[in-house]
N, C-alpha and C positions, 0 to 999 in steps of 0.2 A: 430387529435391531442386533440380535446376537450374531456372532461370527463363529466360524470353525475354530476349534481349539488350536492356536498357533504353538509352535515349538516354545518350550519354556514356560507355558502357562501352567500354574498350579491351581487345580480346582479345589484342593483340600485347604482352602484359606478362609479365614474370617477377616473381612476388611471393615475397619471403622471409617466411616465417611463423616467427617465433621462438616457443619454447615449444610446438612443434608436437605434443608428446605430452601437453600439459597440458589443463586443462579447456576453455579457449577454443580453443586452437590446433588440437586434434584435431578440433574441429567446424568450424572455419573452412576447413581444407584441403579437405574434400569439397565444401563449398559452391563454392569457387573452381574446383575441377577439373570439377565438373558444368557450370559455365558456360564451359568450354573454356580456362581460364586456366592457364598454366604456373606451378606452385607448387614452391618449394624449401622442403620441410618440415624445419625445423632444430631440433635440441635435442641434449642430451648423448647421447641414445640414439635419435635420429631418423634419417630417411633421409639427411640431411645433418648431419654432426656439428658442433655449435656449443656452445661453452662460454665464458661471459662471462669466466671466470678463465684461459682459455688463448687468448691473442690469435692464436696460430698457426692457430686454427680459423676466424678471421673472414674471411680473404681468399676462401676457397672459397665461403663462405656468401653473401657480398655481390657476388661477381663478376657483372657485367652485370645486376643486378636493377634493376627500375624502381620498385618499391614495397616497403615493409617494414612488417610488423606487429610491434610492439614490446611484449613483456611484460618489464618492467624487472626487473633484479636488485635486491636490497636495497642493495648497495654502489653508491653513485652515481658513484664516481670513474671507472669504466670506460665510462660511457654516452656522454659527449661524444666520446671518441676513437673509439668504435664508429660513432656517427652521422657523424662526419667521414669515416671510411673508407668507409662506405656511400655517402655523397654522391659521393665521389671515384670510386667504382665505377659510378656511374650512377643511384643511387636518387634519384628526384625527388618521392617521396611517402612520408610516414610516417603510420601510424595507431598511436596509443599507447593501451594499456589502462591506465586509472588508476582511482582510487577517488572516488566521489562524496563531496563535502564536504572533499576534501583541501585546498581553498583556505580552509576555515574551521578547520583543525586547530589553528593557533596560538591562535585565539580560544577554542575549546572546551577545549583542554588547559591553557591558562594557561602561565606561565613555568616553566622547569625550575629545578632547584635552584641552578644557577649564574646564574639571571636571564635566560638566553637563551630565545627563544620555543620553544614545543613544536613538534616536527616529527613528523608521521606519514607513513610511506611515503616515506623520503628518496629511494629509487630512482625511484618514480613522479614525485615532484616534479622531480627532475633530468631525467627523460626528457621531461616536458612542456617544461621550459625548453630542453633541448638541441635538440629538433626545431624549436621555434619560432625558434631562433637559427640554424638550419642553412642557411637560404636555400631549402630545399625546401618543397613543399606539406606541410601537416600537419593532422591531425585528432586530437582527443582524445576518448576514450570514458570518461566517469566513471561507473562502475557502482555500484549498490547491492550489498549482499550477494547472492550467488547462491543460488537455490533449491537447487542441487546441493550446497551446503555441508552440507545435511542428509543427503545420501546418498553423497557422494564425498569429503568433506573433514572439516573440523575437528569438526563435530557429528555425523558419521555413527556413530561408535562409541557415544557417549552415547544417541543415538536408538535404536540397535539394542539397547542394554542396558536401555532403558526409563526413563532418568532424564537429563534435560537441566537443568543448573544454571548460570545465567548472571546477571550483574549488570545487567539491562536495565530492570527495572521495567515500567511500562505504556506506554512509548514504542514506537510502531509502527515497522515497517520494511517498505518496499515491495520485498520480495525479487524479484529478476529471474531469469528462466530463462536459463541459459547458451546455450540454443539461440537465443534472441532476440539475445543479445549477439553470437554468432557470425554471425548473418545480417546484423546491422547492420555489423559489422566488414567482412564480405565486400563489402557494398554500398559503403561509403566507400572501401575499397581500390581498387575498380574503376570507380567512377562519378565524374564531375566534379561540381563544385558544393558540395563539402564542405570545401574548403581554408580553414584558419583558424578552423574551427568547434570548439566544445567541446559535446559532447552529454552531458547527464545521462541515464543509461539505467537505468530501474527497471521494476518490475512495475506492474500497474494498480491495486493496492490495498495499503493499509498494514495489516499484521498485527502484533500483539505476538508474541513468541516463544511465549508460552503458547497463543495461538490457532493458531499454525503447528503446534505439536506436537499440538494437538487434531485438526487436519486430518489429519496423518499417522497419529496413533493410531487414528482411526476406520477406517483402512484396514489397520492391522497389529494392534497391541495397545496398550492404554493406556500412554501415556508421561507420567511424572510431570515436571512443570515445577517447578523449585525456584528461588526468587528469592534471590540471594546479594548481599551487599555487595561492593563492589570488592575489599576486603581479603580476604574469604573466597574470592572467585574466584581471586585470585592464589595464595592458600594451596593451593587444590585443584589448580591447574595444576602448582605446584611439587611437591606430593605425588605427582602422577601422573608426574613425571619429565620434564616438558617443559623444554627449554632456556630459559635466562633471556631471551635475545633474543626468542624466540617468545612468552613470557609477557608481556614488555613490549609487544610489538606488539598482542596481543589486548587487553590492558588499555587501551592507547591507543585502539584502535578502538572499544571500548565507551564510553570517555569521550566521544568525538565523537558516537556514536550517541545516548547519553543526553541530549546537548544539544538534540536534536530537529531538527538541521539537515537530516537525511536522511529524515525521516519522511513528507514529502509526496510522492506519486507524481510522477515527471517524465515528460516527453513525448518523450524522445529516440528511442524506438523508433518512435513514430508519425511524428515528423518525417522520419526516414530511410526507413522502410518503408511509410508510409501506412496503417498498421493498428495496432490496440491490441496491447500485449504480452500474452503468455499469462499466465493466472492461476496463483497458487500451487496452487490446488485442481486445476487441470489437470495441472500438474507432478506433484503428489502421486499422482494417479490413474494417470498414465503410469508412474511409477517404483515406487510402493508397492502399487498396486491389483493384485489377483490376475488 
């Protein structure tokens, strides 16, 4: 997994990886360690305990770190105090995982009932703002939906059951492999030349959800894709027992995606790594192929 030390990589680093047991974090940690970088893998259940809601866990996590990988919580109020504490402890570089199109959310969602602009991912929005205002180096990775959402997260159970029902229509999505996101994150955490950059990170081609389920179904069993209205989608989620905040988040995400702002492939992986990102078909073969 490791690579030759590229120009600008600083091995004398201690990098704090938040969300180290999550989809991106648990993949970033071995990339960094394979390159000889000291990593503090932090989460509620990780090697280093870290809880956004328990500030007593912050000091040990940030002590003497030089860089931080940030997976933001939904609650934005804790983010600026954490960034401030990390900078005071020595952090001079932040890399934030964010969502592609987050800067177009208000446009896509329209005003809320009270007339205020729509906001998607308030934690990610605040994390982007807080690191940019921190005085430290910062880089933002705005990613499309992960390939692994079909096997590790929100769509895994419906795919396994053979029925995926979503309110997406014929708008495509250039799903990105989390392995690529992790490699990009490891590179910008350790190499110079990425300060102040925002990278849109996607896969190499745009697929509709119906096409994506066909790719997986060809390797497993046929998967029925059902097109829902947004109202039907919300009703199904509520009927399945999902909490209201989670339902609102997914509904908002699909509102942004249907607007088409995220459908064109981006070149962030190629900019950072000098190669094309992995295809959805390659992911599906690796994960679902016998």
